N, CA, C and O atoms as a GROMACS GRO file, in nm:
protein
  220
    1MET      N    1  -0.074  -0.962   0.263
    1MET     CA    2  -0.204  -0.901   0.282
    1MET      C    3  -0.237  -0.892   0.430
    1MET      O    4  -0.299  -0.796   0.476
    2ALA      N    5  -0.193  -0.992   0.504
    2ALA     CA    6  -0.219  -0.991   0.648
    2ALA      C    7  -0.149  -0.873   0.714
    2ALA      O    8  -0.203  -0.813   0.808
    3VAL      N    9  -0.030  -0.839   0.667
    3VAL     CA   10   0.044  -0.726   0.723
    3VAL      C   11  -0.032  -0.596   0.698
    3VAL      O   12  -0.038  -0.510   0.786
    4ILE      N   13  -0.088  -0.582   0.581
    4ILE     CA   14  -0.166  -0.462   0.549
    4ILE      C   15  -0.285  -0.450   0.642
    4ILE      O   16  -0.310  -0.344   0.699
    5VAL      N   17  -0.360  -0.559   0.656
    5VAL     CA   18  -0.478  -0.559   0.743
    5VAL      C   19  -0.438  -0.531   0.887
    5VAL      O   20  -0.503  -0.453   0.956
    6TRP      N   21  -0.330  -0.595   0.934
    6TRP     CA   22  -0.284  -0.574   1.071
    6TRP      C   23  -0.250  -0.427   1.096
    6TRP      O   24  -0.292  -0.370   1.197
    7ASN      N   25  -0.177  -0.366   1.004
    7ASN     CA   26  -0.142  -0.224   1.020
    7ASN      C   27  -0.265  -0.135   1.015
    7ASN      O   28  -0.272  -0.035   1.086
    8MET      N   29  -0.361  -0.170   0.932
    8MET     CA   30  -0.484  -0.091   0.924
    8MET      C   31  -0.560  -0.097   1.056
    8MET      O   32  -0.611   0.004   1.103
    9VAL      N   33  -0.567  -0.215   1.116
    9VAL     CA   34  -0.642  -0.232   1.240
    9VAL      C   35  -0.568  -0.168   1.358
    9VAL      O   36  -0.629  -0.095   1.436
   10THR      N   37  -0.439  -0.194   1.370
   10THR     CA   38  -0.365  -0.144   1.486
   10THR      C   39  -0.339   0.006   1.480
   10THR      O   40  -0.341   0.074   1.582
   11LYS      N   41  -0.314   0.058   1.360
   11LYS     CA   42  -0.283   0.201   1.347
   11LYS      C   43  -0.405   0.285   1.311
   11LYS      O   44  -0.401   0.408   1.317
   12GLY      N   45  -0.513   0.218   1.275
   12GLY     CA   46  -0.635   0.290   1.239
   12GLY      C   47  -0.623   0.370   1.111
   12GLY      O   48  -0.685   0.476   1.097
   13THR      N   49  -0.542   0.321   1.017
   13THR     CA   50  -0.524   0.392   0.891
   13THR      C   51  -0.597   0.322   0.779
   13THR      O   52  -0.631   0.204   0.789
   14ARG      N   53  -0.620   0.395   0.671
   14ARG     CA   54  -0.683   0.338   0.554
   14ARG      C   55  -0.575   0.289   0.459
   14ARG      O   56  -0.464   0.343   0.458
   15TYR      N   57  -0.607   0.189   0.380
   15TYR     CA   58  -0.512   0.137   0.281
   15TYR      C   59  -0.509   0.232   0.162
   15TYR      O   60  -0.613   0.270   0.108
   16ILE      N   61  -0.389   0.268   0.122
   16ILE     CA   62  -0.370   0.351   0.004
   16ILE      C   63  -0.291   0.270  -0.097
   16ILE      O   64  -0.175   0.236  -0.073
   17ASN      N   65  -0.353   0.241  -0.209
   17ASN     CA   66  -0.287   0.165  -0.314
   17ASN      C   67  -0.175   0.250  -0.374
   17ASN      O   68  -0.201   0.361  -0.420
   18PRO      N   69  -0.050   0.201  -0.374
   18PRO     CA   70   0.062   0.282  -0.422
   18PRO      C   71   0.051   0.320  -0.569
   18PRO      O   72   0.102   0.424  -0.609
   19GLU      N   73  -0.013   0.238  -0.650
   19GLU     CA   74  -0.028   0.269  -0.792
   19GLU      C   75  -0.162   0.334  -0.821
   19GLU      O   76  -0.192   0.364  -0.937
   20GLY      N   77  -0.241   0.357  -0.720
   20GLY     CA   78  -0.373   0.415  -0.743
   20GLY      C   79  -0.466   0.310  -0.801
   20GLY      O   80  -0.429   0.193  -0.812
   21TYR      N   81  -0.582   0.350  -0.836
   21TYR     CA   82  -0.678   0.258  -0.893
   21TYR      C   83  -0.679   0.278  -1.043
   21TYR      O   84  -0.723   0.381  -1.094
   22LEU      N   85  -0.629   0.177  -1.114
   22LEU     CA   86  -0.613   0.186  -1.258
   22LEU      C   87  -0.698   0.080  -1.327
   22LEU      O   88  -0.729  -0.024  -1.270
   23PHE      N   89  -0.734   0.109  -1.449
   23PHE     CA   90  -0.802   0.011  -1.531
   23PHE      C   91  -0.700  -0.089  -1.582
   23PHE      O   92  -0.580  -0.062  -1.580
   24LEU      N   93  -0.745  -0.204  -1.628
   24LEU     CA   94  -0.657  -0.311  -1.671
   24LEU      C   95  -0.561  -0.266  -1.781
   24LEU      O   96  -0.443  -0.299  -1.777
   25ASP      N   97  -0.610  -0.191  -1.879
   25ASP     CA   98  -0.522  -0.148  -1.987
   25ASP      C   99  -0.414  -0.052  -1.937
   25ASP      O  100  -0.303  -0.051  -1.989
   26GLN      N  101  -0.446   0.028  -1.836
   26GLN     CA  102  -0.347   0.119  -1.778
   26GLN      C  103  -0.240   0.039  -1.704
   26GLN      O  104  -0.122   0.073  -1.709
   27LYS      N  105  -0.281  -0.068  -1.634
   27LYS     CA  106  -0.186  -0.152  -1.563
   27LYS      C  107  -0.093  -0.221  -1.662
   27LYS      O  108   0.027  -0.233  -1.638
   28ARG      N  109  -0.148  -0.266  -1.774
   28ARG     CA  110  -0.067  -0.332  -1.875
   28ARG      C  111   0.036  -0.237  -1.934
   28ARG      O  112   0.151  -0.275  -1.957
   29LYS      N  113  -0.004  -0.112  -1.957
   29LYS     CA  114   0.089  -0.013  -2.010
   29LYS      C  115   0.203   0.013  -1.912
   29LYS      O  116   0.318   0.023  -1.953
   30LEU      N  117   0.170   0.023  -1.782
   30LEU     CA  118   0.274   0.044  -1.682
   30LEU      C  119   0.372  -0.073  -1.678
   30LEU      O  120   0.493  -0.054  -1.666
   31GLY      N  121   0.318  -0.194  -1.689
   31GLY     CA  122   0.404  -0.312  -1.692
   31GLY      C  123   0.495  -0.314  -1.812
   31GLY      O  124   0.612  -0.352  -1.802
   32LEU      N  125   0.441  -0.274  -1.926
   32LEU     CA  126   0.520  -0.268  -2.049
   32LEU      C  127   0.632  -0.166  -2.036
   32LEU      O  128   0.746  -0.192  -2.076
   33VAL      N  129   0.601  -0.051  -1.981
   33VAL     CA  130   0.702   0.053  -1.962
   33VAL      C  131   0.813   0.003  -1.870
   33VAL      O  132   0.931   0.028  -1.895
   34LYS      N  133   0.776  -0.067  -1.763
   34LYS     CA  134   0.876  -0.120  -1.670
   34LYS      C  135   0.966  -0.222  -1.739
   34LYS      O  136   1.088  -0.221  -1.719
   35ARG      N  137   0.907  -0.310  -1.821
   35ARG     CA  138   0.987  -0.411  -1.890
   35ARG      C  139   1.082  -0.346  -1.991
   35ARG      O  140   1.197  -0.387  -2.002
   36ILE      N  141   1.034  -0.245  -2.063
   36ILE     CA  142   1.120  -0.175  -2.159
   36ILE      C  143   1.233  -0.105  -2.087
   36ILE      O  144   1.348  -0.109  -2.132
   37GLN      N  145   1.203  -0.040  -1.975
   37GLN     CA  146   1.307   0.031  -1.899
   37GLN      C  147   1.414  -0.066  -1.849
   37GLN      O  148   1.532  -0.034  -1.851
   38LYS      N  149   1.372  -0.185  -1.805
   38LYS     CA  150   1.470  -0.286  -1.761
   38LYS      C  151   1.562  -0.326  -1.875
   38LYS      O  152   1.682  -0.343  -1.856
   39GLN      N  153   1.505  -0.342  -1.996
   39GLN     CA  154   1.586  -0.379  -2.110
   39GLN      C  155   1.684  -0.268  -2.147
   39GLN      O  156   1.799  -0.295  -2.181
   40ILE      N  157   1.639  -0.143  -2.140
   40ILE     CA  158   1.725  -0.029  -2.169
   40ILE      C  159   1.841  -0.027  -2.070
   40ILE      O  160   1.956  -0.008  -2.109
   41ASP      N  161   1.810  -0.046  -1.942
   41ASP     CA  162   1.914  -0.046  -1.839
   41ASP      C  163   2.009  -0.165  -1.855
   41ASP      O  164   2.129  -0.152  -1.836
   42LYS      N  165   1.954  -0.279  -1.891
   42LYS     CA  166   2.033  -0.401  -1.905
   42LYS      C  167   2.139  -0.386  -2.012
   42LYS      O  168   2.254  -0.427  -1.994
   43PHE      N  169   2.101  -0.326  -2.124
   43PHE     CA  170   2.194  -0.314  -2.236
   43PHE      C  171   2.266  -0.180  -2.237
   43PHE      O  172   2.350  -0.156  -2.325
   44GLY      N  173   2.237  -0.091  -2.143
   44GLY     CA  174   2.306   0.036  -2.132
   44GLY      C  175   2.284   0.127  -2.252
   44GLY      O  176   2.376   0.196  -2.295
   45LEU      N  177   2.163   0.128  -2.304
   45LEU     CA  178   2.133   0.210  -2.420
   45LEU      C  179   2.116   0.356  -2.381
   45LEU      O  180   2.074   0.386  -2.270
   46THR      N  181   2.149   0.445  -2.472
   46THR     CA  182   2.135   0.589  -2.450
   46THR      C  183   2.023   0.644  -2.537
   46THR      O  184   1.975   0.575  -2.628
   47ASN      N  185   1.982   0.767  -2.510
   47ASN     CA  186   1.878   0.832  -2.591
   47ASN      C  187   1.922   0.843  -2.736
   47ASN      O  188   1.840   0.828  -2.827
   48ALA      N  189   2.049   0.870  -2.759
   48ALA     CA  190   2.099   0.882  -2.896
   48ALA      C  191   2.086   0.750  -2.971
   48ALA      O  192   2.048   0.747  -3.088
   49GLU      N  193   2.117   0.640  -2.903
   49GLU     CA  194   2.106   0.509  -2.965
   49GLU      C  195   1.961   0.471  -2.994
   49GLU      O  196   1.932   0.400  -3.089
   50LEU      N  197   1.872   0.520  -2.911
   50LEU     CA  198   1.730   0.490  -2.929
   50LEU      C  199   1.660   0.592  -3.018
   50LEU      O  200   1.542   0.578  -3.048
   51ASN      N  201   1.732   0.695  -3.060
   51ASN     CA  202   1.676   0.805  -3.141
   51ASN      C  203   1.563   0.876  -3.068
   51ASN      O  204   1.460   0.908  -3.128
   52ILE      N  205   1.582   0.900  -2.939
   52ILE     CA  206   1.483   0.970  -2.859
   52ILE      C  207   1.526   1.115  -2.846
   52ILE      O  208   1.639   1.145  -2.806
   53THR      N  209   1.435   1.205  -2.878
   53THR     CA  210   1.462   1.347  -2.861
   53THR      C  211   1.357   1.405  -2.769
   53THR      O  212   1.240   1.366  -2.774
   54SER      N  213   1.398   1.496  -2.684
   54SER     CA  214   1.303   1.560  -2.594
   54SER      C  215   1.259   1.691  -2.657
   54SER      O  216   1.338   1.761  -2.720
   55THR      N  217   1.131   1.723  -2.640
   55THR     CA  218   1.079   1.846  -2.700
   55THR      C  219   1.046   1.947  -2.594
   55THR      O  220   1.001   2.057  -2.625
   0.00000   0.00000   0.00000
């Protein structure tokens, strides 16, 4: 946090949250998606194995 404040003061820039400003339920959904993606990558699953079809 100190690095963020230091850069804001020295460079005169505003802090931009990389994930934007989200509600708690939105943050939880993003976390869930990240955990699922890690599991998919870990086990090397494909769309066919997951029965995922794109429309």
